[in-house]
C-alpha positions in Angstrom: 18.6 7.0 -15.6 19.5 10.1 -13.6 22.1 10.3 -10.9 21.3 9.7 -7.2 20.7 12.8 -5.0 23.8 14.6 -3.8 23.0 13.4 -0.2 21.8 9.9 -0.6 20.7 7.9 2.4 22.4 4.7 3.4 21.4 1.3 2.3 18.6 -0.6 4.0 19.5 -2.3 7.3 21.8 0.5 8.5 21.3 2.5 11.6 20.8 1.8 15.3 17.8 -0.5 14.8 19.9 -3.0 12.9 22.8 -3.5 15.2 21.4 -6.7 16.7 22.6 -9.6 14.6 19.4 -11.4 15.3 17.6 -8.6 13.5 20.0 -8.2 10.6 18.3 -7.8 7.3 18.3 -10.8 4.9 21.0 -10.2 2.3 18.6 -10.6 -0.5 16.1 -8.1 0.7 18.0 -4.9 0.2 21.5 -3.8 -0.5 23.5 -0.7 -1.2 22.8 -0.9 -4.9 22.7 2.1 -7.2 19.1 3.0 -8.2 19.7 1.8 -11.8 19.7 -1.8 -10.5 16.7 -3.9 -9.9 14.2 -5.7 -12.1 12.6 -2.4 -13.2 15.9 -0.6 -14.0 15.6 1.5 -17.1 11.9 2.3 -16.5 11.0 5.9 -16.1 7.8 6.8 -14.2 6.3 10.3 -13.9 4.2 10.5 -10.7 1.7 13.3 -11.1 -0.7 11.9 -8.5 -1.5 12.9 -5.0 -3.3 11.3 -1.9 -2.6 8.2 -2.0 -3.3 5.4 -4.4 -1.4 6.8 -7.4 1.7 7.9 -5.5 1.8 4.5 -3.7 1.8 2.7 -7.1 4.7 4.8 -8.1 6.5 4.0 -4.9 6.1 0.3 -5.4 7.7 0.7 -8.9 10.5 2.8 -7.5 11.3 0.2 -4.9 12.3 -2.2 -7.6 14.5 0.0 -9.7 12.2 2.3 -11.7 13.3 5.9 -11.9 10.4 7.8 -10.4 10.1 11.6 -11.0 7.5 13.1 -8.7 5.9 16.1 -10.3 4.3 18.6 -7.9 2.7 22.0 -8.3 5.1 24.7 -7.4 2.8 26.3 -4.8 0.6 23.3 -3.8 2.8 20.2 -3.0 1.3 16.7 -2.6 -0.9 17.1 0.5 0.6 13.9 1.9 3.6 16.1 2.9 1.3 17.6 5.5 -0.8 14.6 6.5 -0.5 13.2 10.0 2.3 13.8 12.5 5.5 15.6 11.6 8.9 16.0 13.2 10.8 19.2 13.1 8.4 20.4 10.4 9.0 17.4 8.2 6.0 15.3 7.3 6.6 11.6 8.2 4.0 10.1 5.9 5.7 11.8 3.0 9.0 10.2 4.0 7.4 6.8 3.4 5.3 7.7 0.3 8.0 9.8 -1.4 10.8 7.3 -1.0 13.0 6.5 -4.0 11.5 9.5 -5.9 13.1 12.5 -7.5 11.1 15.6 -6.8 10.4 18.4 -9.3 7.9 21.2 -9.6 5.8 22.0 -12.6 2.5 23.8 -13.1 0.8 21.9 -15.9 -1.8 24.6 -16.4 1.0 27.0 -17.7 2.1 26.9 -21.3 5.7 26.2 -20.3 4.7 23.6 -17.8 2.6 21.8 -20.5 5.5 21.9 -23.0 8.0 20.6 -20.4 5.7 17.7 -19.4 5.4 16.7 -23.0 9.2 16.7 -23.2 9.4 14.5 -20.1 6.7 12.3 -21.4 8.7 11.6 -24.5 11.4 10.1 -22.3 9.1 8.2 -19.9 7.5 4.8 -19.9 4.6 5.5 -17.4 2.7 8.5 -16.2 0.6 8.0 -13.1 -2.1 10.7 -12.5 -5.2 11.1 -10.4 -6.8 14.3 -11.6 -10.6 14.4 -12.0 -11.5 13.1 -15.5 -11.1 15.8 -18.1 -8.5 17.8 -16.2 -5.5 16.7 -18.3 -7.6 17.3 -21.4 -8.4 20.8 -20.2 -4.7 21.5 -20.2 -4.2 19.8 -23.7 -2.4 17.0 -22.0 -4.8 14.2 -22.6 -4.1 10.8 -24.1 -4.1 12.1 -27.7 -1.3 14.6 -26.9 0.7 12.3 -24.6 0.6 9.3 -26.9 1.6 11.6 -29.8 4.7 12.6 -27.9 5.4 9.0 -27.0 3.5 6.1 -28.6 5.0 3.6 -26.1 3.8 5.6 -23.1 1.5 4.0 -20.5 -1.0 6.5 -18.8 -2.3 5.2 -15.5 -5.4 7.2 -14.5 -6.4 6.6 -10.9 -9.7 8.2 -9.8 -12.4 7.4 -7.3 -15.0 6.3 -9.8 -13.2 5.7 -13.1 -13.1 7.7 -16.3 -16.8 7.2 -17.3 -20.2 6.5 -15.8 -22.7 8.7 -13.8 -20.2 9.3 -10.9 -17.1 9.9 -13.0 -16.9 13.6 -12.4 -17.7 13.6 -8.7 -14.9 14.3 -6.2 -14.0 11.2 -4.3 -11.6 9.6 -1.9 -10.9 6.1 -0.6 -13.4 6.6 2.2 -16.2 6.6 -0.3 -15.0 3.4 -1.8 -14.9 1.8 1.6 -18.5 2.8 2.0 -19.8 2.0 -1.5 -18.0 -1.4 -1.9 -19.8 -3.0 1.0 -16.7 -3.1 3.2 -18.2 -0.8 5.9 -21.5 -2.6 5.8 -19.9 -5.9 6.9 -17.4 -4.3 9.4 -18.4 -3.9 13.0 -20.7 -5.5 15.6 -24.1 -6.6 14.4 -26.0 -4.0 16.6 -23.5 -1.2 16.0 -23.0 1.3 13.1 -21.0 0.3 10.0 -17.3 0.9 10.6 -14.8 2.7 8.3 -11.1 1.8 8.6 -8.9 4.4 10.4 -6.4 4.4 7.6 -6.4 4.5 3.7 -7.5 1.0 3.0 -9.2 1.4 -0.3 -6.4 3.8 -1.5 -3.7 1.3 -0.6 -5.5 -1.6 -2.3 -5.9 0.5 -5.4 -2.2 1.5 -5.3 -1.1 -2.1 -5.3 -3.6 -2.9 -8.0 -2.3 0.0 -10.1 1.3 -1.2 -9.8 0.0 -4.6 -11.0 -1.9 -3.0 -13.9 1.2 -1.1 -14.9 3.3 -4.3 -15.0 0.6 -6.1 -17.0 0.5 -3.2 -19.5 4.3 -3.2 -19.8 4.2 -6.9 -20.6 1.6 -6.2 -23.4 3.8 -3.4 -24.7 6.7 -5.9 -25.0 4.5 -7.7 -27.5 2.8 -4.8 -29.3 5.3 -2.0 -29.0 2.4 0.3 -28.1 1.3 2.1 -24.9 -2.2 2.3 -23.6 -4.4 3.9 -20.9 -5.0 2.2 -17.6 -8.3 3.2 -16.0 -8.2 2.4 -12.3 -11.3 3.2 -10.2 -10.6 3.1 -6.5 -14.1 1.7 -5.9 -13.2 -1.5 -7.8 -10.1 -3.3 -6.2 -11.6 -3.2 -2.7 -14.7 -4.9 -4.0 -12.5 -7.7 -5.4 -10.8 -8.3 -2.1 -14.1 -8.5 -0.3 -14.5 -11.9 -1.9 -17.6 -13.7 -3.1 -20.3 -11.3 -1.9 -21.6 -10.5 -5.4 -21.9 -14.1 -6.5 -23.5 -15.1 -3.2 -26.1 -12.4 -3.7 -26.5 -13.2 -7.4 -27.1 -16.9 -6.9 -28.6 -17.0 -3.5 -29.8 -13.6 -2.6 -27.5 -13.8 0.4 -26.4 -10.5 2.0 -23.4 -10.8 4.3 -24.3 -9.3 7.7 -22.0 -7.6 10.2 -20.7 -10.3 12.6 -18.0 -8.4 14.5 -14.9 -10.6 14.9 -16.9 -13.8 14.2 -17.1 -15.6 10.9 -20.1 -17.3 9.3 -17.7 -19.9 7.9 -15.9 -21.2 11.0 -15.7 -21.0 14.8 -14.1 -20.4 17.2 -12.9 -17.3 15.5 -12.6 -14.2 17.6 -10.4 -12.1 19.8 -10.1 -13.1 23.4 -8.8 -11.3 26.5 -6.0 -12.9 28.5 -5.5 -12.8 32.3 -3.0 -10.0 32.0 -5.3 -7.8 30.0 -3.9 -8.4 26.6 -5.8 -9.8 23.6 -5.2 -12.7 21.2 -6.9 -13.7 18.0 -7.8 -17.3 17.3 -8.8 -18.8 13.9 -10.0 -22.3 13.1 -10.5 -22.3 9.4 -9.3 -25.9 9.2 -11.2 -28.7 11.0 -8.0 -30.2 12.4 -7.1 -26.8 14.0 -10.6 -26.5 15.5 -10.2 -29.9 17.1 -6.8 -29.1 18.5 -8.1 -25.9 20.1 -10.9 -27.7 21.8 -8.5 -30.3 23.2 -6.2 -27.6 24.4 -8.9 -25.7 26.3 -10.2 -28.8 27.9 -13.4 -29.3 25.9 -12.7 -32.4 23.7 -16.4 -33.4 24.3 -17.5 -30.7 21.9 -15.6 -32.4 19.1 -18.1 -35.2 19.2 -21.1 -33.0 18.8 -22.7 -33.5 15.3 -22.6 -29.8 14.6 -18.8 -29.7 15.1 -18.0 -31.5 11.8 -18.3 -28.4 9.5 -17.1 -24.8 9.8 -20.6 -23.4 9.0 -22.2 -25.5 11.7 -19.6 -24.6 14.2 -20.2 -20.9 13.4 -23.9 -21.4 14.3 -22.7 -22.5 17.8 -20.2 -19.8 18.2 -21.6 -18.8 21.6 -20.7 -22.2 23.0 -17.3 -22.3 21.4 -16.4 -18.7 22.4 -17.3 -19.5 26.0 -15.1 -22.6 26.0 -12.1 -20.9 24.4 -12.6 -17.5 26.0 -12.9 -18.8 29.6 -9.7 -20.8 29.2 -7.7 -17.9 27.7 -9.0 -15.6 30.5 -7.3 -17.8 33.1 -3.8 -17.5 31.4 -1.4 -14.7 30.7 -0.7 -13.9 27.0 2.7 -15.6 27.0 1.2 -18.7 28.4 -1.6 -18.7 25.8 0.8 -18.2 22.9 3.1 -20.9 24.1 0.3 -23.4 24.7 -1.3 -22.8 21.3 2.1 -23.1 19.6 2.8 -26.5 21.3 -0.7 -27.6 20.3 -0.1 -26.5 16.7 -3.2 -24.3 16.9 -3.5 -20.9 15.1 -3.2 -17.9 17.4 -1.6 -14.4 17.2 -1.3 -11.6 19.7 -3.4 -8.5 18.9 -0.5 -6.0 18.5 -0.3 -2.3 18.2 2.5 -0.5 16.4 4.7 -0.7 19.5 4.5 -4.5 19.4 5.0 -4.6 15.7 8.3 -2.7 16.0 9.7 -5.4 18.4 8.0 -8.5 17.0 10.7 -11.2 16.3 9.1 -12.4 13.1 8.9 -9.0 11.6 12.4 -8.4 12.8 13.6 -11.6 11.1 12.0 -10.5 7.8 13.3 -6.9 8.2 9.7 -5.8 7.5 10.4 -2.5 9.3 13.8 -1.5 8.2 16.2 1.4 9.0 17.7 4.0 6.7 19.7 7.1 7.3 17.8 10.3 6.3 19.5 13.6 5.8 16.6 15.4 7.5 15.8 13.1 10.4 18.8 10.8 10.8 18.0 7.1 11.4 14.5 6.5 10.2 12.4 3.3 10.4 9.7 2.5 7.9 8.1 -0.5 6.1 10.5 -2.3 3.8 9.9 -3.1 0.1 6.7 -5.2 -0.3 8.3 -8.6 -1.1 11.6 -10.4 -1.4 13.1 -11.4 -4.8 16.1 -13.7 -4.4 17.8 -12.6 -7.6 16.7 -9.0 -8.2 15.8 -7.5 -4.9 14.2 -4.2 -4.3 15.7 -1.5 -2.2 15.0 1.8 -0.4 17.7 4.3 -1.5 16.3 7.4 0.2 13.2 8.6 2.0 10.9 11.4 0.6 12.9 14.4 -0.7 12.1 18.1 -0.2 9.6 19.8 -2.5 11.2 20.4 -5.8 14.7 19.3 -4.7 15.6 17.8 -8.1 13.9 20.3 -10.5 17.0 21.9 -12.0 19.0 18.7 -12.3 16.1 16.7 -13.9 15.3 19.5 -16.4 19.0 20.1 -17.2 19.4 16.4 -17.9 16.3 16.6 -20.1 18.1 19.2 -22.2 16.7 22.5 -21.0 19.1 25.3 -20.9 19.6 27.7 -18.0 17.7 30.3 -20.0 14.8 28.0 -20.6 14.6 27.1 -16.9 14.8 30.7 -16.0 11.9 31.5 -18.4 9.8 28.7 -16.8 10.5 30.2 -13.4 9.5 33.7 -14.6 6.3 32.2 -16.0 5.5 30.6 -12.7 5.6 27.1 -14.3 8.3 25.9 -11.8 
């Protein structure tokens, strides 16, 4: 493991947003631990990927103790550094995606860059890359060369369409996966166009799936002692989370339509506007919850209808149920609605934007959005590590580092001399 940066940020839970004791982070969620701690301590990951699935997978591994070395082109950094809003010229998305990563520069198309990557690969456990299929091979850095340098290495290859098939060599992004998978086709109102998500949904799902694939392959390596290739196609994980659509079609010829906020499996299930202009979401997936909601809104008579006995039948009478629930909610402020539903033990949630999320008491109790001290921006709030482990918690040690900030230190620790590093710079490989 390499040393922490010279100017490390503080532990999770520090900074102005954590001064309220009611919002103090759970002690098992994060701590001022050195990066070598954590369940993945001792694991070295080379993150060669960009935008967004591959880098997110590396971030997830780094959050739980893996040493992640972010390898970027000397002249063309990861584009996430420039995606979205920035502050004082510092990309904020990168601060999140680049957290817990050491940053170095390396041009893999240069002879010296190739040789240096092979030296790094010999020390690594995992490489994550998302070049178009054949790119690493063009640089003589394909699986044959990498596994020869390190037979225990795992190579996670994240692409839009996978490593083979008729689309493999097409350029692609998560948006295409959201369209191809069927997600957009079922999202939106019935009489409106298909809707794409306004964020990287398919990429994020693929990033989480890649981290899971890496852990699965590491477990296999424990048994066999050998590395392997992970082929992650971004079009696939999103199809998995869409549920039983393929089997419905295979067995019944059923094609799920767009239903807006409604569900074909239960009702009432929708968003409803309150008297003060806010919105709440109601779900009644369980029969008992549906009955409680109808009693709450003053329509217990509907419970006795023959069609009320199953979720699918209720869904076919969604107009009636939405009118009953929506008219009651429209006469009450949001706070009144939430309090009444809670007392009735019925399922409801406010429709929140990010302003609400940042002050929500449940998120605060979980420390879901935590605070750290960043050398560029000062106190900085971002999503915490993905889950809590009681014995071996994850931690955020620092936010995304400047481009190439750790190049000399990482390569020096790899064994390169000052002369060798200078020669790489002269070649344009750094």
